[in-house]
N, C-alpha and C positions, 0 to 999 in steps of 0.2 A: 610727069611720067613716073610711074611707080618704080620704086627701087627693087633690085633683084631680091629673091627670097633669102639667100644666104647673107646678104648685107643687112636686111631688116632683122634677121635672126640674131646676127652678131650685135647689132645695136641694142636689141631688147635684152640680150643676156648681159651686156656690159653697163646697163643703165636701169635706174628705178623710176624713170620718168614716163615709161610707156603707159598708155591707157589700158584699162581692163579689156575693152573691146578689141584693141590691137593684139594684146597677149592671147586672147581666145582665138582670134583669127590665125595667129602664128601657130598655135597648138594644132589647129585643124590642118594647116598646111604641112607642118612637120610630121604629123601622123601619116598623112597621105604620101609624103615623100619617103618616109621610112618603109612604108608598105611597098612602094615602087622599088626601092633599093633591095628589099628582101626578095622581090621577084627576080631582080637581076642576079642576086647571089645564087638563087636556086637554078636559074637557067645557065649561069656560067659554070656552076659545079657540074651540071650535066654535060655541057659542051667540052669541058676540060678533060673528060675521060671518054669522049666519043672518038673512036678510032677511025670513023669515016671522015673525020676532019684532019687537016694537015697538022703537023707538029706546031707550026707557027700559029695556026688558028686556035689550037688547044692551049698554047701558052698565053695567047691573047685573052682567051676565055678565063683562064686561071687568074691572070692579072686583073681583068675586069671584075671578076668575082671578089678578089681581095679588096679592090677599091670600094666596091659596093658594100662589102661587109664592114669596112672601116667607116664608111659614110653612115650606114645604118646604126652602128654603135654610137657614133658621134651624135646622131639625131636622137637616139634614146637618151643619152646624157642631157642633151639640150631640152628634151621634153620634160625630164625630171625637174630641171631648173625652172622651166617656164611654168610648170604646174605649181611649184613652190611660190614663184612670183605671183601667180594668179591668186593663190590662197592668201598671201600677204596683202595683195591689193584689195581683195574682197573684204578682208578684215578691216583694212584701213578705211575703205570707202564706207563700210558698214558703221564704223565708229564715227566717221564724219557725218553720215546720215543721221545717226542717233543724236549727235550733238546738235545738228541742225533741227531735228524734230523736237528735241527738248527746248531749244531756244524759241522755236515757233509756238509750242504749246504753252510755255511759260509766259511769252508775250501775249498770247491769246487770253490766258488766265488773268493777267494783270488788266487787260482791257475790259474783261467781263467784270472784274472786281471794281474797277473804276465806274462802270455803268451801274453796278449795284449800289455803290455809295451815292452816286448822283441821282439815280432814278427811283430806287426802291422806297425811300421815305415817303415820297409823294404817292407811290402806288399803295403802300401800306395805309396811309391816311385815307385814300379814296376807298379802299376795301372796308376799313373800319367804319367810315362814315356811311357807306351804303348798307352794310350789315346792321349797323345800329338803327338806321332808318327802317329797315325791314322789321326788326324785332319790336321797336317802339310803336310802329303803326299796327302791328299784329296785336300787341298788348292793349292798345287803345280801342281797337275793334272789339276785342273780347270784353273789355270793360263796358262797352256800349251794347253788349249782347248781339254783336254782329259776327256771326260764325261763318265767315267766308274764307276762301283760300287766301293765304298771305301773299305778299308781293313777290316773293321768290318763286312760289308755285305758279303764279300767273305768268311771270317773266319766262320761266322755263317750260311752261306748258305741262306741268306735272299735276297729278291729283293732289288735293289739299293735304292728304295724309302721307304723301311722298311714298306711295307704294303702288306697284302694278302687279296685281296677283301676289305671288310669293316674293317678288323682287322688291327689296327696299332701296329706295333712291336716296343717295347721300345728299345731305343738305349743306348748303354753303354756310348757313348760320350755325352749323354744328362743328365746323372745322376749328382746329387749333392752330393759330397763326403766331409763330414766334415773333417777339419784338426784335426789330433790327438793332436798336440802340441799347436796350436793357436785356442783357443775356439771361437774367433771372426771371423774366416775366414774359407773358403772352401779350401780343397786341390785340388779339381776339381769341376768346371772349375778353372784353375789357376787364382787366383785373380790378377786384374790389380792394381799395386801399384800406388796410387796417392800421390802427393806431400803434399797435405793438411792433416789435422788430420783425423783419422778414424771416420767413421760415428757415432760410439758410443760416441766419444769425442765431435763431433759436436752436437749430441743430448743433451749431458750433459751440454755443454756450452750454448745451446739454453735455456735449463731449468733454468740455473743460470741467464741468461739475463731476462727471463720472471719474475723470482722472484724479481730481482732488480727493474724491471719496476713496478711490483705490489707494492713494498715498496715505490717507488717514488710517485706513485699515492696515496697511503694511506697517505704519509706524506703531499702531496699537499692538500688532503681532510681535514687534521687536521691543515693546516696553518692558521695563524691569519687573521681575516677579518679587513678591514679598510674602512673608508668612502671616496668616491671620487666623483668628478664631471666628467662625461663622455660625450664626444661629438664625432661626426664622424670624424672631422679633415680632413685628406687627404685620408681616407679609401675610396676606389673606388668600393666597393661591399657591398651588403646587408649581414650583419653578425650578428650572434646571440652571445650574451655575457652572461655567467652565472653570476648571482649576487644575492643579497638580497636587498629588497626594504628598509629594516630598520635593525637596529642592531640585534634585536632578531627575525626577520621575517624568513619566510621559503624561500628556494631556488626558484629562478624564472629565466626567460630568457628575456633579452632585445633584441629586433630586431633593429639593427642600420642600417640606410639608408645612402648612400653617400649624400654629400651636393648637393642640386639641384641648378645649376647656374641660372636657370630662376627664382628662388625664389618661384616657385609654391608650392614646398613641403618644409615646415619649419621643420628643424631638431633641436629640442631643446637640451639643456644640461640636462643630467639625473644625479640626485644625488642618488647614490646607494653604497652598500657595496660590495667590491671585495676582492678576495684573490690574493696573489702575482703572482701566475701563470696566472690568468686571466688578471691582470694588464699588465704583460709582453706581453701576446698575443695581447691584444688590442693595445699596443704601436707598436708592430711589424707591425700590419696592418695599422698603420698611424692614429689611433684615438688619441684624446687628453684626457689624464687622469691626473687630478689634485687632489691631496689630499686636503680634506676639512680642516683637521688639521694634521700637520705633525706627531704629537704624537698619532694619532688615531689607529695605528696598534695594536689592542688588540684581544684576543681570543673572539669568540662569543659563548655563551653557546648554 
């Protein structure tokens, strides 16, 4: 037998064990009861001032209205608490549902992953074997001057050129199938094995070389400057040389001209500050580079 409304309401308010469906049912009952009590309050208020009734009846109406008003207020407070419990219960059940959903999906994912590990290598091998057979047979037919549709076109009922009007039909032999075991390669088309390192290793080594070159350039930029007398020597081309005009001066460029045999152009000796790399370059080009003082190789601020 169902418990009375007030008993069920008191139990729900004093406990957090009620089910969400029970709380929602209680809210509906409480709202209906509060509406009924509000009707009693209105009728009692009218009866309590109705002089056609006896004093006793009017007093009874006033007392009845006060009880109904108190009951309606209590029900309003109870409804606020029930709605708060419903919100908390919905959040709790929502979190529980989210946890259950996560566990189910993660479990499903792991099962699929296990199937992939177990089944895909064989599937991949079968695909590569079939596509290799298609391409090898097609190449053999072409070599024998047999210009018929290939095995894929026959199997799929496609035209040999894999086109229907303006529609291009995608070919299985043109797909790119990642290798399941080698993350750097394709399973199809079958990769051509080169004798050199893999392109990823080549890219890595190229990056290492770039960083080393950058460090070399940075070291050269910080190399000590020294004062030299610079002349064209046997250099046979117009050449620019990076230098400084003075110890603490800014960087500049000297344009060096070849020696003019006719003597028309006079190529003087330039006194300037050079770094070791610039000295080596100038000497390779045939210029004459003489240190002004042998011990002058000092850092320039």
